[in-house]
C-alpha positions in Angstrom: -37.6 16.2 147.2 -40.1 19.0 147.4 -39.2 22.3 149.1 -41.9 21.5 151.7 -40.4 18.3 152.7 -36.8 19.9 152.8 -38.4 22.6 155.1 -39.9 20.0 157.4 -36.7 18.0 157.7 -34.8 21.1 158.4 -37.3 22.1 161.2 -37.1 18.6 162.8 -33.3 18.8 162.7 -33.2 22.2 164.2 -35.7 21.2 167.0 -33.6 18.2 167.6 -30.4 20.1 167.9 -32.1 22.5 170.2 -33.2 19.6 172.5 -29.7 18.2 172.7 -28.1 21.5 173.6 -30.8 22.4 176.2 -30.1 19.0 177.9 -26.3 20.0 178.3 -25.8 21.7 181.6 -24.5 25.2 181.4 -21.7 25.9 183.8 -21.5 29.6 183.5 -18.6 31.4 185.1 -19.7 33.2 188.3 -18.9 36.9 187.8 -20.1 38.0 191.3 -18.0 39.2 194.2 -18.7 37.1 197.1 -18.7 38.2 200.8 -18.8 35.4 203.3 -18.7 34.2 206.8 -18.0 30.7 207.9 -21.0 28.4 207.2 -20.7 26.8 210.6 -18.9 28.0 213.9 -19.0 25.7 216.9 -19.1 27.4 220.3 -19.9 26.9 224.0 -21.8 29.2 226.2 -19.3 31.9 227.4 -16.8 31.4 224.6 -15.2 34.3 222.7 -15.6 33.6 218.9 -13.9 35.4 215.9 -16.0 35.6 212.8 -14.0 36.3 209.8 -15.7 38.3 207.0 -14.1 37.3 203.7 -14.0 38.6 200.1 -13.7 36.3 197.0 -13.2 37.9 193.6 -14.2 36.1 190.3 -11.4 34.9 188.1 -12.7 37.1 185.4 -12.6 40.3 187.5 -9.6 42.3 186.2 -10.2 45.5 188.2 -9.5 46.2 191.9 -12.2 46.7 194.4 -12.1 50.2 195.5 -15.0 50.3 197.9 -17.6 48.3 199.5 -20.2 48.6 202.4 -21.5 45.5 204.1 -23.4 44.8 207.3 -23.1 41.8 209.5 -26.4 40.9 211.4 -26.6 38.9 214.5 -29.0 38.3 217.5 -28.1 40.5 220.5 -29.9 38.0 222.7 -27.3 35.4 222.0 -24.1 37.3 220.9 -22.4 40.4 222.4 -20.0 42.1 220.0 -16.7 42.7 221.8 -14.3 44.0 219.1 -13.5 44.4 215.4 -10.3 44.0 213.6 -9.0 44.5 210.0 -8.3 41.3 208.2 -5.4 40.2 206.4 -6.7 41.2 203.0 -7.0 44.9 204.0 -4.1 44.9 206.4 -1.8 44.9 203.4 -3.5 48.1 202.2 -3.6 49.7 205.6 -1.9 52.9 204.5 -4.1 53.1 201.5 -7.6 52.7 202.9 -10.4 54.6 204.7 -11.9 52.0 206.8 -15.2 52.9 208.5 -15.1 50.6 211.5 -14.3 51.1 215.3 -12.2 48.9 217.7 -14.5 50.3 220.6 -17.2 47.7 220.9 -19.4 50.2 223.2 -19.9 52.1 220.0 -22.1 49.3 218.8 -23.3 47.6 222.1 -24.6 50.7 223.5 -27.5 50.7 220.9 -28.1 46.9 220.9 -29.2 47.1 217.2 -27.9 43.6 216.4 -25.8 44.6 213.3 -22.2 45.7 212.6 -21.8 48.1 209.7 -18.4 48.1 207.9 -17.2 49.9 205.0 -14.0 50.3 202.9 -12.9 52.8 200.2 -9.4 52.8 198.5 -7.6 56.0 197.7 -5.0 53.9 195.6 -4.9 50.7 193.8 -7.6 48.9 195.8 -8.2 45.4 196.8 -7.2 42.8 194.1 -7.0 39.4 195.9 -9.3 37.1 198.1 -9.1 37.0 201.8 -10.4 38.2 205.1 -11.4 41.9 205.3 -12.6 42.2 208.7 -12.9 40.1 211.9 -15.8 40.5 214.3 -15.3 39.2 217.8 -18.3 38.1 219.8 -18.9 36.6 223.3 -21.5 33.8 223.5 -24.0 34.9 226.2 -25.3 32.6 228.9 -28.8 32.6 227.4 -29.9 30.7 225.6 -28.0 27.9 227.0 -27.7 26.1 223.6 -29.0 26.0 220.2 -28.1 27.8 216.9 -28.1 31.4 215.9 -27.7 33.0 212.4 -25.0 35.3 211.0 -26.2 37.1 207.9 -24.6 39.6 205.5 -26.4 42.3 203.7 -25.5 45.5 202.0 -24.6 48.4 204.3 -27.4 50.8 204.8 -26.6 54.4 204.6 -29.0 57.6 203.9 -29.2 58.6 200.3 -26.5 61.1 199.5 -24.6 60.6 202.7 -20.9 61.1 202.8 -18.8 58.0 202.0 -21.8 56.2 200.4 -19.5 53.5 199.1 -22.5 51.4 198.1 -23.2 54.0 195.4 -19.8 53.4 193.9 -20.1 49.5 193.5 -19.7 48.5 190.0 -20.0 44.8 190.5 -22.7 42.3 191.7 -22.2 41.2 195.3 -23.3 37.8 196.6 -23.6 37.1 200.3 -22.8 33.7 201.9 -24.3 33.5 205.5 -23.5 31.3 208.4 -24.6 29.9 211.7 -23.2 29.6 215.2 -23.9 26.2 216.9 -23.8 26.7 220.7 -23.4 23.8 223.0 -24.5 23.9 226.6 -21.9 24.2 229.3 -21.1 20.9 231.0 -22.7 20.8 234.5 -20.7 22.0 237.5 -21.0 19.0 239.7 -18.6 20.1 242.4 -21.5 21.2 244.8 -23.4 17.9 244.3 -20.3 16.0 244.9 -19.5 17.8 248.1 -23.1 17.2 249.3 -22.8 13.3 248.7 -19.6 13.4 250.6 -21.1 15.3 253.5 -23.9 12.7 254.1 -23.5 11.6 257.6 -24.7 8.0 258.0 -26.3 7.5 261.3 -27.4 4.5 263.4 -30.8 3.2 262.5 -33.2 2.7 265.2 -37.0 2.2 265.6 -37.3 4.7 268.5 -33.9 5.6 269.6 -34.0 3.5 272.9 -31.2 1.3 271.8 -28.9 4.2 270.9 -26.6 6.1 273.1 -27.9 9.5 274.1 -24.9 11.3 272.4 -25.3 9.3 269.1 -27.4 10.4 266.3 -30.0 7.9 264.9 -32.8 7.6 262.2 -35.4 5.4 261.1 -35.1 2.8 258.5 -37.6 4.7 256.2 -35.5 8.0 256.5 -32.4 6.2 255.8 -33.8 4.4 252.7 -35.0 7.9 251.6 -31.4 9.4 252.1 -29.9 6.4 250.2 -32.3 6.9 247.3 -31.3 10.6 247.1 -27.7 9.9 247.3 -28.0 7.3 244.4 -29.8 9.8 242.3 -27.3 12.5 242.9 -24.4 10.1 242.2 -26.1 9.1 238.8 -26.0 12.8 237.8 -22.2 13.0 238.9 -21.4 10.0 236.8 -23.3 11.1 233.8 -20.5 12.2 231.3 -22.9 14.5 229.1 -24.8 16.3 232.1 -25.4 19.9 231.3 -26.4 23.0 233.5 
């Protein structure tokens, strides 16, 4: 066998092996630190909802997390921030952290910026496990009456060189998993409609009132038919189980 033929066969074999290995899917380990909110939160207009902000460390990550800065973005037309609390993951390190957050919601609501900035820095061993780092508490506003609104996480924004610029200390790649709040409309309040139906005063039907006692009320057949139609329509709304406001 000539050298040229050997080379040709070697090249064909090499290309074949490359094709085989390229067809095998590569499941590389995710070495990123994940920050997330629930993918879906179900709520009704007027509800108070708690949005846990969680951290998940990669299995290969042997160090502790000594700092992070994140921002939770939301729509101020739909959600009103009413409070913030430390999650279980940071609660265990409460004596060992500097948490940049406030339990006073007016600090955030006064500006109506639509985001909540949170940061953490350890002065000791730092965070080594998964769990909830913060909880953001919102009230679902009356408008819009229903629909969906996004909750997105991004890096915390601070001026360059600002004190406690934890983002500059990050030595890991952060991945953010966002969520959405699905808002159901409030069930219709039918009490007033039911009361109006009950209050309908059915009177005597007459052509001209000549056959009715002077002290009695009367109405024409056409007027009574109109009242009956309105009452039937109102009753249909009362009977509709999924009627909304």
